[in-house]
C-alpha positions as YAML, in Angstrom:
chain: A
units: angstrom
residues:
- id: 1
  name: MET
  ca: [11.24, -10.61, -15.11]
- id: 2
  name: MET
  ca: [8.94, -10.94, -12.28]
- id: 3
  name: LEU
  ca: [6.85, -8.51, -12.97]
- id: 4
  name: VAL
  ca: [6.14, -10.19, -16.20]
- id: 5
  name: ALA
  ca: [6.18, -13.24, -14.65]
- id: 6
  name: ILE
  ca: [2.73, -11.86, -12.98]
- id: 7
  name: ALA
  ca: [1.84, -10.97, -16.55]
- id: 8
  name: VAL
  ca: [1.85, -14.30, -17.85]
- id: 9
  name: ILE
  ca: [0.42, -15.96, -14.74]
- id: 10
  name: LEU
  ca: [-2.31, -13.31, -14.68]
- id: 11
  name: ALA
  ca: [-2.76, -13.33, -18.82]
- id: 12
  name: VAL
  ca: [-3.09, -17.52, -18.90]
- id: 13
  name: PRO
  ca: [-7.07, -18.45, -19.25]
- id: 14
  name: GLY
  ca: [-7.38, -21.29, -16.86]
- id: 15
  name: ALA
  ca: [-4.33, -22.11, -16.39]
- id: 16
  name: PHE
  ca: [-4.08, -20.14, -12.77]
- id: 17
  name: PRO
  ca: [-6.64, -21.44, -9.47]
- id: 18
  name: LEU
  ca: [-8.46, -17.44, -8.94]
- id: 19
  name: TRP
  ca: [-6.70, -17.74, -5.98]
- id: 20
  name: LEU
  ca: [-3.43, -17.98, -7.22]
- id: 21
  name: LYS
  ca: [-3.86, -15.44, -9.88]
- id: 22
  name: ILE
  ca: [-5.80, -12.87, -7.65]
- id: 23
  name: GLU
  ca: [-2.51, -13.46, -5.09]
- id: 24
  name: GLN
  ca: [0.01, -12.85, -7.42]
- id: 25
  name: GLY
  ca: [-2.52, -8.97, -8.77]
- id: 26
  name: VAL
  ca: [-1.27, -7.63, -5.87]
- id: 27
  name: CYS
  ca: [2.29, -9.20, -5.49]
- id: 28
  name: GLY
  ca: [2.68, -8.10, -8.50]
- id: 29
  name: LEU
  ca: [0.73, -4.18, -7.45]
- id: 30
  name: VAL
  ca: [3.31, -4.19, -4.29]
- id: 31
  name: LEU
  ca: [6.36, -4.81, -6.34]
- id: 32
  name: LEU
  ca: [5.24, -2.48, -9.08]
- id: 33
  name: GLY
  ca: [4.74, 0.43, -6.31]
- id: 34
  name: VAL
  ca: [8.09, -0.71, -4.94]
- id: 35
  name: ALA
  ca: [10.09, -0.32, -8.51]
- id: 36
  name: ALA
  ca: [8.97, 2.38, -8.57]
- id: 37
  name: LEU
  ca: [10.01, 4.11, -5.03]
- id: 38
  name: VAL
  ca: [13.77, 2.26, -6.18]
- id: 39
  name: ASN
  ca: [13.42, 4.16, -9.36]
- id: 40
  name: GLY
  ca: [11.79, 8.20, -7.84]
- id: 41
  name: LYS
  ca: [13.75, 11.07, -8.42]
- id: 42
  name: HIS
  ca: [14.39, 10.95, -4.77]
- id: 43
  name: LEU
  ca: [16.57, 7.88, -3.91]
- id: 44
  name: ARG
  ca: [18.41, 8.43, -6.80]
- id: 45
  name: ALA
  ca: [19.84, 11.86, -6.02]
- id: 46
  name: VAL
  ca: [20.29, 10.10, -2.61]
- id: 47
  name: SER
  ca: [22.34, 7.48, -3.15]
- id: 48
  name: ALA
  ca: [24.59, 9.60, -6.12]
- id: 49
  name: VAL
  ca: [28.02, 9.01, -6.20]
- id: 50
  name: GLY
  ca: [30.13, 12.46, -6.76]
...
């Protein structure tokens, strides 16, 4: 949900200052990286039960 909220903040023209959009873009990229890492095959294989 956070990635969707960040995308909305970035997409709405003129509603937010540029510095906020830049900050949210950077946070979104970091969050996207964490989501990719957590949902990767290696971590799922390590944490698999059974």
